[in-house]
Structures are given as structure tokens and as C-alpha cells.
C-alpha positions in Angstrom: -15.0 -20.2 9.7 -11.5 -20.7 8.3 -8.1 -21.2 9.9 -4.9 -19.8 8.4 -1.5 -21.4 9.0 2.1 -20.1 8.8 4.1 -21.2 5.7 7.7 -22.2 6.4 9.9 -24.0 3.8 6.9 -25.3 2.0 5.2 -26.7 5.1 2.1 -25.3 6.8 2.6 -24.8 10.5 0.1 -24.2 13.3 -2.9 -26.2 12.3 -6.1 -26.1 14.3 -5.0 -29.0 16.5 -1.4 -27.8 16.9 -1.2 -27.0 20.6 2.3 -25.7 20.3 1.4 -22.7 18.2 -0.8 -19.8 19.4 -4.0 -18.9 17.6 -5.5 -15.4 17.0 -9.3 -15.1 16.7 -10.3 -12.7 13.9 -13.6 -11.0 14.0 -15.6 -9.1 11.4 -15.1 -5.4 12.1 -18.7 -4.7 11.0 -20.7 -7.1 13.2 -18.2 -8.8 15.5 -18.8 -12.3 14.1 -15.9 -14.7 14.2 -14.4 -14.9 10.7 -11.7 -17.5 11.6 -8.5 -18.1 13.4 -4.9 -17.6 12.4 -1.7 -19.3 13.7 0.6 -17.0 15.6 4.3 -17.7 15.5 7.1 -16.8 17.8 10.9 -16.2 17.4 11.5 -19.9 16.5 9.0 -19.9 13.6 10.3 -16.5 12.4 13.9 -17.7 12.5 12.7 -20.8 10.5 11.3 -18.5 7.8 14.7 -16.8 7.4 16.6 -20.1 7.4 14.3 -21.4 4.7 14.5 -18.2 2.6 18.2 -18.1 2.8 18.6 -21.8 1.8 16.1 -21.4 -1.1 17.8 -18.3 -2.3 20.9 -20.3 -3.2 18.9 -22.1 -5.9 16.1 -19.6 -6.8 18.6 -16.8 -7.6 19.8 -19.0 -10.5 16.3 -19.8 -11.8 15.6 -18.8 -15.4 13.5 -15.9 -16.4 11.1 -18.3 -18.1 10.7 -20.3 -14.8 9.9 -17.1 -12.9 7.5 -15.8 -15.5 5.6 -19.1 -15.5 5.2 -19.0 -11.7 4.0 -15.4 -11.7 1.4 -16.2 -14.4 0.2 -19.3 -12.6 -0.3 -17.2 -9.5 -2.3 -14.6 -11.5 -4.4 -17.3 -13.0 -5.1 -18.9 -9.6 -6.2 -15.6 -8.2 -8.7 -15.2 -10.9 -9.9 -18.8 -10.4 -10.4 -18.1 -6.7 -11.7 -14.6 -7.0 -15.0 -15.0 -5.3 -13.6 -16.6 -2.2 -10.8 -14.0 -1.9 -13.3 -11.2 -2.2 -15.5 -12.7 0.5 -12.6 -13.1 2.8 -11.5 -9.5 2.3 -15.0 -8.2 3.0 -15.3 -10.3 6.1 -11.9 -9.8 7.6 -11.2 -6.1 7.0 -14.7 -4.8 6.3 -13.8 -3.6 2.8 -17.0 -2.8 0.7 -17.7 -5.2 -2.1 -16.8 -2.8 -4.9 -13.4 -2.1 -3.3 -12.8 -5.7 -2.5 -13.4 -6.8 -6.1 -11.1 -4.1 -7.3 -8.3 -5.2 -4.9 -8.5 -8.9 -6.0 -8.6 -7.9 -9.7 -5.5 -5.7 -9.2 -3.8 -8.6 -7.3 -3.8 -10.7 -10.4 -2.7 -7.7 -12.5 0.2 -7.0 -10.3 1.6 -10.5 -10.7 1.0 -10.3 -14.5 2.9 -7.0 -14.7 5.9 -8.6 -12.9 5.9 -11.4 -15.5 5.7 -8.9 -18.3 8.5 -6.8 -17.0 10.8 -9.7 -17.2 10.5 -9.6 -21.0 13.2 -7.0 -21.2 15.0 -7.7 -17.9 18.6 -8.9 -18.1 22.0 -7.8 -19.4 22.2 -4.4 -21.1 25.1 -3.5 -23.4 26.9 -0.3 -22.7 28.7 1.6 -25.5 32.1 3.1 -24.8 32.7 5.3 -27.9 33.7 8.6 -26.2 36.6 7.1 -24.2 39.5 6.2 -26.5 40.6 3.6 -23.9 37.4 1.7 -24.7 38.2 0.6 -28.3 39.4 -2.8 -27.2 36.7 -3.4 -24.6 33.0 -4.4 -24.4 30.9 -3.5 -21.4 27.5 -4.5 -20.1 25.5 -4.1 -16.9 23.0 -6.4 -15.2 20.8 -6.3 -12.1 21.3 -9.2 -9.6 19.0 -10.3 -6.8 20.1 -9.4 -3.3 18.7 -12.2 -1.2 15.8 -12.7 1.3 13.5 -9.7 1.6 11.4 -9.2 4.7 8.0 -7.9 3.5 5.8 -6.2 6.2 2.2 -5.8 5.0 -0.6 -3.5 6.4 -4.2 -4.5 7.0 -5.9 -2.2 4.6 -4.7 -3.9 1.4 -3.6 -7.3 2.6 -3.6 -8.8 -0.8 -2.4 -6.2 -3.3 0.1 -4.5 -1.1 1.6 -7.9 -0.3 1.7 -8.5 -4.1 3.6 -5.3 -4.6 6.4 -6.8 -2.5 6.0 -10.5 -3.5 5.8 -10.2 -7.3 8.9 -8.0 -7.8 10.9 -10.1 -5.3 10.0 -13.4 -7.1 10.5 -11.8 -10.5 14.1 -10.9 -9.9 15.1 -14.1 -8.0 14.8 -13.0 -4.4 13.1 -15.0 -1.7 10.6 -13.7 0.8 9.6 -13.6 4.5 6.1 -12.2 4.4 4.9 -10.7 7.7 1.1 -10.3 7.9 -0.7 -7.6 9.7 -2.2 -8.9 13.0 -5.4 -7.1 12.0 -5.6 -9.0 8.7 -3.6 -12.3 8.9 -6.2 -14.4 7.2 -6.0 -12.6 3.9 -2.2 -12.5 3.7 -1.7 -16.1 4.8 -4.4 -17.2 2.3 -2.3 -15.4 -0.4 0.8 -17.3 0.7 -1.1 -20.6 0.5 -2.3 -19.7 -3.0 1.2 -19.0 -4.1 2.3 -22.4 -2.6 -0.6 -24.0 -4.5 0.6 -22.4 -7.7 3.8 -24.4 -7.5 6.2 -22.0 -5.8 9.4 -23.9 -4.8 9.7 -24.6 -1.1 11.3 -21.8 0.9 11.0 -19.2 -1.8 7.9 -17.6 -0.1 7.5 -18.0 3.7 4.7 -16.4 5.7 4.6 -15.5 9.3 2.0 -13.9 11.6 2.9 -12.6 15.1 3.9 -9.6 17.2 5.5 -6.9 15.1 8.3 -6.2 17.7 9.7 -9.7 17.0 10.7 -8.8 13.5 14.0 -7.3 14.8 15.0 -11.0 15.5 15.5 -11.3 11.7 15.5 -7.8 10.2 19.0 -7.2 11.7 20.3 -10.6 10.6 22.9 -10.2 7.7 21.1 -12.9 5.7 18.0 -10.6 5.6 19.1 -8.3 2.8 16.2 -5.9 2.6 13.2 -4.7 4.6 10.1 -3.5 2.6 7.6 -1.9 5.0 4.2 -0.5 4.4 2.3 0.9 7.4 2.2 3.7 9.9 5.0 6.3 10.1 5.4 5.6 13.9 6.2 1.9 13.3 8.0 2.4 10.0 10.6 4.9 11.2 11.2 2.8 14.3 11.8 -0.3 12.2 14.4 1.7 10.1 16.2 3.0 13.2 16.8 -0.6 14.4 18.4 -1.6 11.1 22.1 -1.5 10.4 23.1 1.3 8.0 24.0 -1.0 5.2 20.6 -2.7 5.1 18.4 -1.9 2.2 15.0 -0.5 3.2 11.9 0.9 1.5 9.2 2.7 3.6 5.7 3.4 2.3 4.1 5.3 5.1 1.3 7.7 5.8 -0.1 10.7 3.9 -2.3 13.7 4.4 -4.0 13.6 1.0 -4.9 16.8 -0.8 -7.2 17.4 -3.8 -7.4 20.8 -5.5 -10.5 22.0 -7.5 -9.6 24.9 -9.8 -12.2 27.2 -11.4 -11.4 25.6 -14.7 -12.4 22.1 -13.6 -15.5 20.1 -14.1 -16.8 20.7 -10.6 -19.5 18.0 -10.7 -16.9 15.3 -11.7 -14.4 16.7 -9.2 -16.9 16.7 -6.3 -18.0 13.2 -7.1 -14.5 11.8 -7.2 -13.3 13.6 -4.1 -16.3 12.2 -2.1 -15.5 8.7 -3.4 -11.8 9.2 -2.6 -12.5 10.5 0.9 -15.2 8.2 2.2 -14.6 5.0 0.2 -13.5 2.1 2.4 -13.9 4.4 5.4 -10.9 6.5 4.2 -8.5 3.7 5.2 -6.2 4.4 2.3 -2.9 6.3 2.5 -3.8 8.3 -0.6 -7.4 9.0 0.4 -8.8 12.5 0.0 -8.5 14.3 3.4 -8.3 18.0 2.4 -10.0 19.7 -0.6 -8.7 23.1 -1.7 -11.2 25.0 -3.8 -10.9 28.2 -5.8 -12.8 30.9 -4.0 -15.0 31.9 -6.9 -16.5 28.4 -7.1 -16.3 27.5 -3.4 -20.0 27.8 -2.7 -21.1 25.7 -5.6 -18.5 23.0 -4.8 -19.5 23.1 -1.1 -23.1 22.5 -2.0 -22.1 19.5 -4.1 -20.1 18.1 -1.2 -22.9 18.6 1.3 -25.4 16.8 -0.9 -23.0 14.0 -1.9 -21.8 13.5 1.7 -25.4 13.2 2.9 -26.2 10.7 0.1 -23.1 8.6 0.6 -24.1 5.0 1.6 -22.5 3.7 4.7 -23.0 0.5 6.7 -22.7 -3.2 5.9 -19.8 -3.9 3.5 -21.7 -6.9 2.1 -24.2 -4.6 0.5 -23.5 -3.7 -3.1 -24.3 0.0 -2.6 -22.1 0.5 0.4 -19.3 3.0 0.0 -18.2 3.6 3.6 -17.9 0.5 5.7 -16.5 0.0 9.2 -13.2 1.1 10.6 -10.9 -1.9 11.2 -11.4 -1.8 15.0 -13.2 0.0 17.8 -9.8 1.6 18.7 -9.4 3.0 15.2 -13.0 4.4 15.3 -12.3 6.0 18.7 -9.2 7.7 17.4 -11.0 9.2 14.3 -13.9 10.4 16.5 -11.4 12.0 18.9 -9.8 13.9 16.1 -13.2 15.1 14.8 -14.2 16.2 18.3 -10.9 18.0 18.8 -11.4 19.9 15.5 -15.0 20.9 16.3 -14.1 22.0 19.8 -11.3 24.2 18.3 -13.7 25.9 15.8 -14.3 23.6 12.8 -17.8 23.0 11.7 -19.4 19.8 10.6 -21.5 20.8 7.5 -22.7 17.3 6.4 -22.7 13.8 7.8 -21.1 13.0 11.0 -21.9 10.6 13.8 -20.9 7.1 14.8 -22.5 3.6 15.1 -20.2 1.1 16.8 -17.1 0.7 14.5 -18.6 2.9 11.7 -17.7 6.5 11.5 -20.2 8.0 9.2 -18.9 10.2 6.3 -18.0 13.5 7.9 -17.5 16.9 6.0 -15.9 19.8 7.8 -14.8 23.4 7.0 -13.0 26.2 8.9 -10.5 23.7 10.2 -7.9 25.2 12.5 -4.3 24.8 11.6 -3.2 23.5 15.0 -5.3 20.3 15.3 -4.3 16.8 14.4 -6.9 16.6 11.6 -5.1 19.4 9.8 -1.6 18.0 10.1 -1.7 14.2 10.4 -3.3 11.4 8.5 -6.8 10.7 9.8 -7.1 7.3 8.0 -10.9 7.6 8.3 -13.9 8.9 6.4 -13.3 12.6 7.0 -13.0 15.4 4.4 -12.2 19.0 5.0 -13.0 22.0 2.7 -10.8 25.1 2.3 -10.9 27.9 -0.2 -7.8 29.4 -1.9 -7.4 32.8 -3.7 -4.4 32.1 -6.0 -3.0 28.8 -7.3 0.4 29.4 -5.8 -1.2 29.2 -2.4 -2.1 25.6 -3.3 1.6 24.7 -3.7 2.5 26.5 -0.5 -0.3 24.7 1.5 0.5 21.2 0.2 4.3 21.6 0.5 3.9 23.0 4.0 2.9 19.6 5.3 5.0 16.8 6.7 3.8 14.2 4.1 3.7 13.8 0.3 2.5 10.8 -1.6 -0.1 11.8 -4.1 -2.1 15.0 -4.9 -5.1 15.2 -7.1 -5.4 18.4 -9.2 -8.7 19.1 -11.0 -7.8 21.8 -13.6 -7.9 22.3 -17.3 -5.5 25.2 -17.1 -2.1 24.3 -18.6 -0.2 26.8 -16.6 -1.7 25.4 -13.3 -0.8 21.9 -14.4 2.8 22.9 -15.1 3.1 24.8 -11.8 1.8 21.8 -9.8 3.9 19.3 -11.6 7.1 21.3 -11.2 6.7 22.4 -7.7 4.6 20.0 -5.6 6.7 17.9 -3.2 4.8 14.7 -3.7 5.6 11.3 -5.2 2.8 11.6 -7.8 0.2 13.9 -9.2 -3.1 12.8 -10.7 -4.7 15.5 -12.9 -8.5 15.6 -13.2 -9.0 12.7 -10.9 -8.7 12.0 -7.2 -5.3 11.3 -5.6 -6.6 7.9 -4.5 -6.0 6.6 -8.1 -3.0 4.3 -8.4 -1.9 2.2 -11.4 0.2 -0.8 -10.3 2.9 -0.4 -13.0 3.8 3.2 -12.0 6.4 4.1 -9.4 4.7 4.7 -6.0 6.0 6.2 -2.9 6.3 9.4 -0.9 8.5 12.3 0.2 9.3 13.6 3.6 7.7 11.6 6.4 5.7 9.6 3.8 8.9 7.4 3.4 11.4 6.8 0.7 12.1 4.3 -2.0 9.5 3.3 -4.6 7.1 0.5 -5.2 5.3 -0.1 -8.5 6.4 -3.4 -10.0 9.4 -2.5 -12.1 10.6 0.2 -9.7 10.4 -2.3 -6.8 12.3 -4.8 -8.9 15.0 -2.2 -9.2 15.0 -1.5 -5.5 15.3 -5.2 -4.8 18.4 -5.7 -7.0 22.0 -4.4 -7.3 23.7 -3.3 -10.4 26.8 -5.2 -11.5 29.0 -4.1 -14.4 31.1 -6.4 -16.6 34.0 -5.1 -18.7 35.8 -7.5 -21.1 39.0 -6.8 -23.0 38.9 -8.4 -26.4 41.8 -10.8 -27.0 
């Protein structure tokens, strides 16, 4: 059993014997075993994080690119050195199956390395003034400058790499961080903060806090907190934004309602396999998981047969097993919600054609068709291992169906038809399209974010670096 502490100004707060700090007991979502305990801070500790971040910013903002690169590389190296223990913690705390857990930890190291690499061409850029006759006696350049402390709010489902997508860009550009862990996965995120400390991060540059989410308003509205970067549910994210003053920078990476499309020109075996993996992997607790699959009507029966077979064959259960694809939901409450949505859909006319059922926190992979348009499963993010099938007649119906929803992060389009690709790319209102693979695919160097209720702003290392900085121009008249 482990214990995780808060990190404030280079000091670890809330040790096992510290009676002044609350402790949360964290249980394995698969078997209920105690994984460890995590310190829980209050307003005083949260304010201490901001004070430390603000003070450290006065120095860190002037650190050299070489110094920041070296820190980012040390962090990546230490992640790889501690890979096995990070994987084990991820499996135990959030029930992430081994294959997915190893993938997250590997990407964690890559994300910090990308940030270091992006600094190779980060700095002042010369701007030519040839078209304006007034510019003949002037030189001009532009640079991006850090903005200050960034409040980074992290969800439970990717407690390492989604934290890294805030931490690495912030550190790279010279900002400091207050990292707020999810109460459902504080051990992982606080362990990452300790690792960054062990890598030689200067005191106060990264501070980590765990506690009730409503308390963040104690610092999010403070003028010293220059930006809020939030990843989580739409209900919480939009509320956080509403509480912020209008001048506060904010990025929101919220929910989705993931679509995949299988055209009659696609490799239907590959498409079926990938959609099943993207729908049921990690119990569907991914904001770009496959939730709805739109299938060309002339191949619908063949694709449906594939999905039925693959759903019934999908391995669910203990996330410690190498073969497990679908592990537990994060909590009993989360499992209750998903089961309620399935029951509502079935009572309204949908049919379960493969899988289904529940064992404690595990929702077994569930495949439905004939989904009514007025149920929650049709319009909201289920965040569980549920996939629906629907046929379409013409490809333009696909665009209409996807754009008709409230969300838009990724879409996966399986097609080898150039016209269909062009139509999808030009017309779909989503943040990204993956052709001939599932929408669950994300590369950490690409811009990532959504449209409509899925949020705004972009992550993806360089794009987050841009979000976390301000342009400043410099014009000099030659003597």
C-alpha cells in the first residue's frame, strides 16, 4: 500500500502521520482492495500552491531553453526507469488493462520528449517588412512569452498522460503549474508530481494538490493564476469557465460522442476489429472512444456479423490479465449510470445483439442496434463499453448525422474513396479525423481538442505551448 502527498514549493505535505491533513482511501475498482491513501488538502494548501507557483515564476520565466530541455528529458528518462511501478499503479488505481496502462506510460515519456524537441525552434522569429515603404529603416521580430502560473485540472481516466499534456508544455515555455489531481485517481497524478520533483524540478515550479473540486475557485479567480487548463466532464468544465473572469485564459477538453463510419470501400474486417477495440477497450472510458458506428447499408449485415462475433469474444474482467480488453468502470456509481442508459435505450426500443450484463463494477461489452434518437445513449457521452450500430444510405447522411450532435472531438472514417475522404474532411465539425482507423487514435504531437460542447482551445504539445504563451512584437528603428 502506498501513500501520496501534496507537493507545495518543493516540500511534500500530508505524510501518513500528519494529523493536520486529511487522507483519502483509494480502492481498486476491480476488487475493492485498498491501493493506498492520498493526502487531501484544503484552501490553505491550495493557496500555498499558488503562492509558490507565483514566486517560482519570477525566476523560472527567465530560465534558458537549454535548462528547460534538460529538465524535460530527465523527466522522460525517469518515467522509463520507473515504467513498471507506474504501470502497476495505473492498473491498480483506475483499473486500466495492462496493454492500455503500458501504452499510457510509454506515451507519458514521449510527451515530455516532444516538449523538449519543440524547443529546438522556439524563440524569436524575424518578420520581414518589405511591402510597407515605412519599414525600410526598421527591423521587426515576434516572440512568445510565458504567461505565469497555470492551474491544470486532470481527469481520472488518463492521470499520467493527460497531466503531461498540461505539465510538459507549461514547463517548456517557462510557466509554473498548480496540478489538481482527480479525486478518483490522486495516487497516479501525485506520483507523477513526485517523479518530476525527483528529476530536479526547481522548487515551486510544479505544485500538486488533491482535494474537493469546488475549492479550485479559491485560486482560479486569483489574478496571479493566469490560465486554467481543464480536462473532464462538460458539466464541471463549463461551470469552471463560468466562474472565471472574462480576461482569464482557459482551455476546455470535455466530452465526446464518438462516431466511426464504415464505407463500402473499406476493409470491413480491419474496420470491425478496430471499432470493437475502440469501443470496449478500457471499458470505453476514453473521450474519443467509439460509441456509434455508421455502416453503409449494402455491407451492414456483414459488418454486423463481425461486430456480434467480436463483441462476444471480447475479453473482460481482471485488468491484471494480459488478455483483458474491458476492465472495470472507475466506480460503482459510474457502472450504475452506464447500466441505466442501456436499460433506458432497451426499454425505448433498442436491441442488445451481443454481450451485455454486469458483474459488480464491470459492464460487459454491449452492442446495440435500432437506437431511438431521444435517449441519452444517442445524444450524450456514455463513457462506458457500449457500441451502437446504424446503417446509412448515402455518405452525405454521415455528415448530417455527426454534425447534428452536440459534440465534436474525433471521427474515424473507414473508406478508400477519395471523394468520401474529401467530403468528410471539408464538412465534419470535429477537431480531428482519422481515416482508416478508429477515432480513439491520438498522436501526442498533433493538435487535440473539440468543437461545440466538446470545449475549445487545443492541446497537443506545441499547440498547448502556444495556448500557454502570449505573442509580443518588437520593432526597432535603425540608427
